[in-house]
Structure formats: C-alpha cells, structure tokens
Backbone as JSON, one array per atom type, in Angstrom:
{
  "sequence": "XXXXXXXXXXXXXXXXXXXXXXXXXXXXXXXXXXXXXXXXXXXXXXXXXXXXXXXXXXXXXXXXXXXXXXXXXXXXXXX",
  "N": [[0.81, -1.18, 0.0], [1.96, 1.25, 0.74], [3.77, 1.7, -1.32], [2.04, 2.07, -3.47], [0.82, 4.49, -2.73], [3.09, 6.13, -2.75], [3.76, 6.04, -5.46], [1.48, 7.25, -6.54], [1.7, 9.84, -5.42], [4.15, 10.6, -6.55], [3.49, 10.69, -9.26], [1.61, 12.77, -9.2], [3.25, 14.9, -8.37], [5.0, 15.02, -10.52], [3.22, 15.72, -12.54], [2.7, 18.25, -11.66], [4.95, 19.56, -12.34], [7.35, 18.88, -11.14], [10.47, 17.02, -11.08], [10.25, 13.97, -12.78], [10.05, 10.74, -11.25], [11.07, 7.31, -10.83], [9.83, 4.47, -9.28], [10.88, 1.51, -7.69], [10.22, -1.78, -6.57], [11.41, -4.3, -4.42], [13.18, -7.15, -3.07], [15.64, -6.39, -0.95], [17.53, -8.12, -0.08], [17.93, -9.95, -2.03], [20.29, -11.18, -4.34], [20.71, -9.85, -6.87], [19.17, -7.53, -6.97], [19.94, -4.84, -6.12], [22.3, -4.56, -7.62], [21.33, -4.66, -10.21], [20.3, -2.14, -10.47], [22.45, -0.51, -10.37], [24.23, 2.45, -10.82], [22.03, 3.77, -11.77], [20.49, 4.83, -9.82], [19.48, 7.24, -7.48], [18.67, 7.28, -4.89], [18.03, 4.99, -2.27], [15.53, 3.55, -0.45], [14.52, 1.88, 2.49], [12.44, -0.21, 4.4], [12.76, -2.13, 6.69], [11.73, -4.85, 8.9], [11.52, -3.93, 12.31], [11.03, -4.64, 14.93], [11.88, -5.09, 18.23], [13.54, -8.01, 19.59], [12.62, -8.89, 22.15], [10.03, -8.02, 22.35], [6.59, -8.65, 22.63], [4.46, -9.71, 20.09], [1.53, -9.68, 17.93], [0.23, -12.74, 16.4], [0.0, -12.42, 13.55], [2.01, -10.68, 12.99], [4.31, -11.84, 14.14], [4.44, -14.18, 12.64], [5.1, -13.28, 10.17], [6.78, -13.55, 7.08], [9.38, -12.51, 7.08], [10.08, -12.36, 9.69], [9.64, -14.78, 10.93], [11.08, -17.31, 12.75], [13.7, -16.3, 12.94], [16.15, -13.81, 14.03], [14.73, -10.61, 14.66], [15.91, -8.34, 13.58], [17.28, -9.17, 11.39], [16.98, -8.66, 8.58], [17.44, -5.89, 8.47], [20.09, -5.79, 9.32], [21.35, -7.12, 7.21], [21.02, -5.33, 5.16]],
  "CA": [[0.0, 0.0, 0.0], [2.83, 2.43, 0.8], [4.32, 1.91, -2.66], [0.96, 2.63, -4.3], [0.7, 5.92, -2.38], [4.3, 6.82, -3.22], [3.62, 6.2, -6.92], [0.43, 8.26, -6.76], [2.27, 11.14, -5.11], [5.18, 10.9, -7.55], [2.79, 11.09, -10.5], [1.02, 14.09, -8.96], [4.33, 15.89, -8.35], [5.47, 15.14, -11.89], [2.2, 16.49, -13.27], [2.79, 19.63, -11.19], [6.18, 20.14, -12.86], [8.57, 18.37, -10.5], [11.21, 16.01, -11.82], [9.65, 12.63, -12.68], [10.85, 9.7, -10.62], [10.61, 5.94, -11.01], [9.92, 3.69, -8.04], [11.03, 0.07, -7.86], [10.01, -2.56, -5.35], [12.11, -5.57, -4.48], [13.78, -7.68, -1.85], [17.01, -5.91, -0.93], [18.47, -9.2, 0.24], [18.15, -10.74, -3.24], [21.62, -10.83, -4.81], [20.81, -8.99, -8.05], [18.26, -6.38, -6.96], [20.64, -3.56, -6.12], [23.27, -4.49, -8.71], [20.58, -4.36, -11.43], [20.03, -0.71, -10.5], [23.73, 0.18, -10.21], [24.46, 3.57, -11.73], [20.77, 4.39, -12.2], [19.72, 5.13, -8.62], [19.92, 8.36, -6.66], [18.27, 7.07, -3.5], [17.43, 3.7, -1.93], [14.83, 3.57, 0.83], [14.23, 0.53, 2.98], [11.64, -0.24, 5.62], [12.8, -3.5, 7.19], [11.12, -5.05, 10.21], [12.36, -3.35, 13.35], [10.46, -4.96, 16.23], [12.9, -5.72, 19.08], [13.32, -9.43, 19.87], [11.92, -9.14, 23.41], [8.68, -7.48, 22.28], [5.52, -9.57, 22.24], [3.71, -9.2, 18.94], [0.44, -10.57, 17.53], [0.66, -13.8, 15.48], [0.14, -11.98, 12.16], [3.31, -10.02, 12.89], [5.35, -12.83, 14.46], [4.51, -15.19, 11.59], [5.48, -12.65, 8.9], [7.87, -14.33, 6.49], [10.7, -11.98, 7.37], [10.36, -12.48, 11.12], [9.44, -16.14, 11.43], [12.21, -18.21, 12.97], [15.04, -15.7, 12.96], [16.16, -12.52, 14.74], [13.88, -9.61, 14.0], [16.69, -7.33, 12.88], [18.1, -9.86, 10.39], [16.94, -7.94, 7.3], [18.11, -4.59, 8.64], [21.54, -6.01, 9.38], [21.82, -7.52, 5.88], [20.97, -4.19, 4.25]],
  "C": [[0.87, 1.26, 0.0], [3.41, 2.74, -0.58], [3.28, 2.52, -3.59], [0.79, 4.12, -4.01], [1.91, 6.7, -2.87], [4.22, 7.05, -4.72], [2.58, 7.28, -7.25], [0.99, 9.67, -6.51], [3.34, 11.55, -6.11], [4.56, 11.36, -8.86], [2.18, 12.48, -10.35], [2.09, 15.17, -8.98], [4.89, 16.09, -9.76], [4.51, 15.97, -12.72], [2.23, 17.96, -12.88], [4.1, 20.3, -11.61], [7.45, 19.69, -12.18], [9.24, 17.32, -11.39], [10.54, 14.64, -11.67], [10.61, 11.65, -12.01], [10.24, 8.33, -10.92], [10.83, 5.2, -9.71], [10.0, 2.21, -8.38], [10.78, -0.6, -6.52], [10.76, -3.87, -5.49], [12.64, -5.97, -3.13], [15.25, -7.29, -1.84], [18.02, -6.99, -0.57], [18.7, -10.13, -0.95], [19.45, -10.27, -3.89], [21.67, -9.82, -5.96], [19.99, -7.71, -7.98], [19.01, -5.06, -7.02], [21.65, -3.45, -7.26], [22.58, -4.21, -10.04], [20.32, -2.87, -11.58], [21.3, 0.12, -10.42], [23.91, 1.26, -11.27], [23.2, 4.28, -12.17], [19.93, 4.86, -11.02], [20.33, 6.3, -7.87], [19.66, 8.12, -5.18], [17.66, 5.68, -3.34], [16.81, 3.84, -0.55], [14.49, 2.15, 1.21], [13.42, 0.64, 4.26], [11.61, -1.67, 6.15], [12.06, -3.64, 8.52], [12.06, -4.55, 11.31], [11.82, -3.61, 14.76], [11.53, -5.65, 17.08], [12.54, -7.16, 19.45], [12.48, -9.69, 21.12], [10.47, -8.67, 23.4], [7.68, -8.55, 21.87], [4.73, -8.93, 21.11], [2.59, -10.17, 18.59], [0.93, -11.59, 16.51], [0.85, -13.33, 14.04], [1.44, -11.22, 11.93], [4.43, -11.05, 13.1], [5.53, -13.86, 13.35], [4.86, -14.6, 10.23], [6.73, -13.35, 8.38], [9.25, -13.81, 6.86], [11.07, -12.13, 8.85], [10.35, -13.92, 11.61], [10.75, -16.91, 11.54], [13.59, -17.6, 12.92], [14.99, -14.36, 13.69], [15.43, -11.44, 13.95], [14.65, -8.53, 13.27], [17.53, -7.92, 11.75], [18.12, -9.1, 9.06], [17.67, -6.61, 7.4], [19.62, -4.76, 8.67], [22.12, -6.4, 8.02], [21.83, -6.35, 4.91], [21.89, -3.12, 4.74]]
}
C-alpha cells in the first residue's frame, strides 16, 4: 500500500512540474536487486522489520515471512 501511495504522489508531483521519478520494489536481500540498479539510482529507501526481539507481537506479525524463525533485525543487518 505504501508503494501505491508513493507512486500516486510521484505522479502528482510530476504532473505539477517536479522532476519525474521511477519507483522500484524488491527484496534488498536478493543478490541482483541492487546491482541491477547500479548507476541508475539516486536514492534507496528501505523499511525492514524493526520490532525488538523481546517485544511480544500478535501472530500476524510474528509469523510474517521476514520475522518467522530468525532474529527480527536480520533484514536490517543484511541491508
């Protein structure tokens, strides 16, 4: 949902005369994602899971594919 809003806002800003931008979505831990964009990117944003390990979270959060069975900061540390 956040990417959809970012694209909507980028299109609106471009229509208002700002510099057009292109947004890409991908798994930053995949080996080729960032290298495929090498030399064509001005900014990389990342929103990895950041829930501390000792925090109790609801099952829909704890069972998220990026959190299940490993430290909650694993993605952040890899990026």
